[in-house]
N, C-alpha and C positions, 0 to 999 in steps of 0.2 A: 514534501514528506509530511507525512500524516502523525499528529502525535498521538501516541500510545502510553503517554505518562501521565499519572496522576500525581500532583503536587500539592503540598501546602506551604505557604508562603513564611518560611523558618525565619526570615529575616525580621518578622515582626515581632520575634520574641526579642528582638535587639533593637537599640537605636540607631537609625541609618543615618550617616553611612557607618557600617559596622567595621571598627578596626580589629584586626588581629595583630598582634605584635610579639616579640620575642627572638630569641636565638635561632639560627639556622641549626644549631646542634645543642643539645645538652651536654656540658662537658664536666661540671662539677656542681655539687649541692650549693657552695657558695655562690659561682656563677650564675645558676638557675635564680636563687631566692635572692641575690642582690638586683639582678635585671628587674625581676617581677615587683620587687619593693619600689623601683623608681617607676615602673611603668603604671603601677595602681593609682598613681596621683595624675596621670595625664586624661584629661577629660576625653571620651571617645574610644578609649582602649578597654575592650569588653571581653576578649579572650585572650589568653596567654599561651603562645605556642611554642614548641621546642622539639627538634627532631631527635628520637632515641634510638631508631634504625636509621641508619644512612646508606642508601644504594649508590656506593661510589664506583666510579669507572674502573679503578686500580684497587686491587686488593691491600696493598701496602699503607693506603690512606687511612684517616679517621672514620671508621665506621659506625660510630655511635656507642654510647655507654650500654645500651640496650635496657633490659628490664629493670635494672636497678635505679634507672632516671625516674620511673613511675613514682617512686616513694618522693622525690624530689617535687613532682608536679602536683602530687596530693598535699604537700605543705606549701606550695604556692596557692592551691585553691584555697586552704583553710586560713592562712595567714594573709591573704590579700582580698578574698572573695571574688576573684577574677575566674571565670570559667578557663578550663585549660584543654589544649588540644595536641594532637601529635599524629604523624604519618602513620599508617598500617601498609604492609605490603603482602599480609598471608593470615591465614585463620588463626595461628597461634598468637600474632601481636594483636589482633581483635580481641581474643579471649582475655589476655592479659589487662589489655586496657579497660574492658568491661568489669572486671574484678577489682581494679584500682578505682573506678570511679571516673574515670576521663571523660570529659563532657564532649568532646567534639573530635570526630576523627576525619583524616583526610588520605585519599588516595593520590599518591604521586604521578609524576607524569611518565616516569618509565612503566609504573605497573598500569597505568591506564592503557599502554600500548599493547599489553597481554591480556586477550579476553578471558583466558583460563586463570590468570591471577584474579582478575575482577570477580568472576563468577565464585571463585573459592571465599573471597571477603563476603560477597554478597549472601553467599549461603550460612556462613557463619554469623550473620547480622540478621537472619531471620527472626521475626517475632520482637526486636529490639526496637525501641524507639528513641533514636540518636541522630543527632546532625551529622550529615556525611557530606564533605567537601570533594568535589571530583576534579582534579586537575586536569587541563588539556594534554593531550599525548605530546611526545616530544615532536614528533613530526606533525605536518600541517594538515591532518586529516579529521575532517569534522565528524565524519561517521564513527569513529573509533571514540570519539568524545560522547557522541550522542548514544553509542553502544553500550558505554559504561554507566551512563546515567540510566538506560533503561534496563540493564542488569540488575542495578539496585532497587529499582522502582518493582521490577516482577518479583524480588523478593520481599515486598511489602514494605520497604521503605520509601515515604513520601516526604521526610525532611531532608531535603538535597539542596545543595548549592553547587554551582560551578566555580572553579578558580581558573582565571586566565592568566597565564605564566610565560607566554610568548611560545615561539617554535624555532627549533634549530634549522639552521640554513647554513650553506657553504657560501652564500654571498657575502661580500664585505659590507659591513654595517657597524653602527656605532653601538648597537645592542648586542649583548651576549646571547639572547633569543629575540628574535624578531617579534614585535607585538603583532602585525596583520589583523589590525581591529576588525576588518570584515569579518573575519570566523567567530569571534564571541557575538557581533551584531547578528550575524546569522544565526546563531544558537538562540540567541534571543526571539528571534522571529519565529522560529520552531516551538520554542517553550516561554511564552510572555511572562509567566508566572515563576521562572526560575529565577532565583538572586544569582548574580554574577559578582563575583569579589575579584579584584585584579590583584596580582600578585608582581609589583614593580621592581621588587628585588632580584627575583630571577630573569625579568626582561633585560633588565638593565645591566646586572653583573659588575656596577661600579656605583658609588654614592653619587656621582657628580649629576647623573641625568633620572634620579629616582623621582625628584619632585616633578618634573615635567610629565612624566609618565603618570603619576598620581594624578595631577591636574586634568590630563586627556582622559582618564578613567572618570573622573568626576564629570566632567563635560559631556560623557555620552551616557551619564546617568547610571554608570555601575553602582551595584549595592553597597560596597564596601573596599577595603583595602588589607593586604597580607603584607606587612612590611618587616624585615627581619631587623631584629633590634638586640644589640649586646653590649654589656657594661663596658667591655673592653674590645671593641671590634678588630684593632689592629692585631690581637693577640689570639683571634678566634682560631679555632681548629679546622674549621670549613669555611668556605665563602667569605672571607674575610673582609675583600673589596667592597660587597655589596651591602655591608651590615650598617646601621647608624647607631649612634649612641641613643639612648633614652631623652637626653637633651636635645639632639638634632632632630629625633621624632616630634618631640612637642612643637618646636619652631616650625616644621614642615607642616604640621597639622594645621597651625594657626595661620600660615600663609596660604592654604588652599582655598579657592573659591568654590563653593557650592552650590549647583544649579538645581532649579526645580525643573519637573518634567513638563509642566504647562504653566500658563499664566491666566489670570482672570482680566487682565487689560485688554480692553476690547480693541484699542488703537495698535497694540503689539500683535495680536492675533490677526487683523487685517492686513499690515505690513509683511509679517511673516508669509500668510497667503499669496501676496504679491510677488514675493521673491521665490516662494516654493513655483508658483507658475512660470516664473523665466526657468527654473531648473528644470521643470516639466519640458520647456521648448527646447532647451539646449540639450538634454537628454535625447529628445527625437531626433536632432541635428546628428548626435553622435552615431544613434543607431543607423541613421541613413547612409552617413559616411562610411561605417562600418560594411553595410551592405555592399555599397559601391566599389570598397577595397576589395571584396571577396570576389566581384565580379572580374576585377583585374586581375586578381590571383588565379581564377580559373583560365584565363587568356594564357597566363603565363604557364600554366600546367599543361594547356595544348601545345605550345611550343616547346616545353621540355620534353613531352612524350614523343613529338614528331622527331625530335634530336637525340633521343635515348639519354637525357640528362635527369639525375636523381632529383627528388623534391627538395631536398634538404642540402644546403650549401653553408657551411659553418662560418667562412670568410665574410659571407654577405650578412648573414645573422650577426656578427660581431660588428660589423661596419653600421648595419642599421640601428643597432642597440646603441652604439656610441653616439651618433648623430641625435637620436630621438632623446636620448639622456642630456646631452647639452643644451638641446633646444628647449627642453624642458626646464632645465635649473634656468635657462635665461628667463622664462616665464614667472619664476619662482616656484617651480614645484619641486618636491623632494626627489631625489635621486632614486630612493628605493620604490617610489611610487610609480616613475616611468618604467624603471626595469621590471616591475612584476607585470605592469600593462602591457608592455609589449611583448613579454615572454608568453603571455598568454593569446597576445594578437598572432605571433609568429606560428605558435603550436597550433591553433586552429587554420593558419594557412599551408602549413605543412601537411596536416589531415586533409584539408580540401584538395590538394594537389594528389596525396597518394590514393584518395578515393577514387579522384578522376582516372587515375592509372590503372586501379583495379577493375573499373567499369569497361574501361577501353579493352584490358586483357580478356575478361569474361566474354566481351563480344567477338 
């Protein structure tokens, strides 16, 4: 995919890694200001976040305090010196935020799935120089994510960042939203200049795994973290299980190991090059094995066509997935990794067979 996006490294305005912290939702003036006062003393925290308009699945759940919360964020900015940010989902939200001096806006995962909503926000921001953070869509569709970035950029916005908050899935997982790290990595390949922030709170859905996800994000050199932090998380009106106290956030940030993108150590670079050469050889072996597998798949397609048997058999697929996962786990590989890999392999095998059937029918 050719990049049509012109960006400036907005991360340079902040110290890397950029830490964005604050409650999932602004609930009261006291809750917002108390949380912010504790966060201002934590080194690395540069932006205070709080949701004012909450796109909830069910209408009877807490949907945010709305416009009145803007005054609380203005107080946070004045009293702590922290920049403040909130989520916007339409042009009215944008207008209210700009009038109130909000420093950073972000587009939520539900909004990113809707090009009409993204375009409305982009149009309302024309001529405005403000950082806009774009969360990945709920479903694992990198094109939607890229499309949202492009819409913002075509409206004249080049102070953009992406937020990786994980992807919804029907598969069993220890995460609320599966991280699928390959997707933000692919986004980085398309737009190397685009800062990417990780949102471990929404990936995890619970406190116990947040630190591991934060460390993974730092290990792959993401530009920052957005971590939901609440003065009394157990009493939070939304997403209580995934929010940390300011004290817990401080301890977590102290324990993280921050990696450099490269090293000037010549011996390190030589060792790394040797190991990368080994990976190249292994990757070529994998590609050759996949090609051989597809040759066998074509033989299977011939036999199935002769016997008028369908290309897809659910029972066989379930057996393959179960066996491959068990074998992968024995070798120390993650269950989700093997499942995703063989789902892709099997999908391509079915396509190979159906293409063969189609060719025979056309003849």
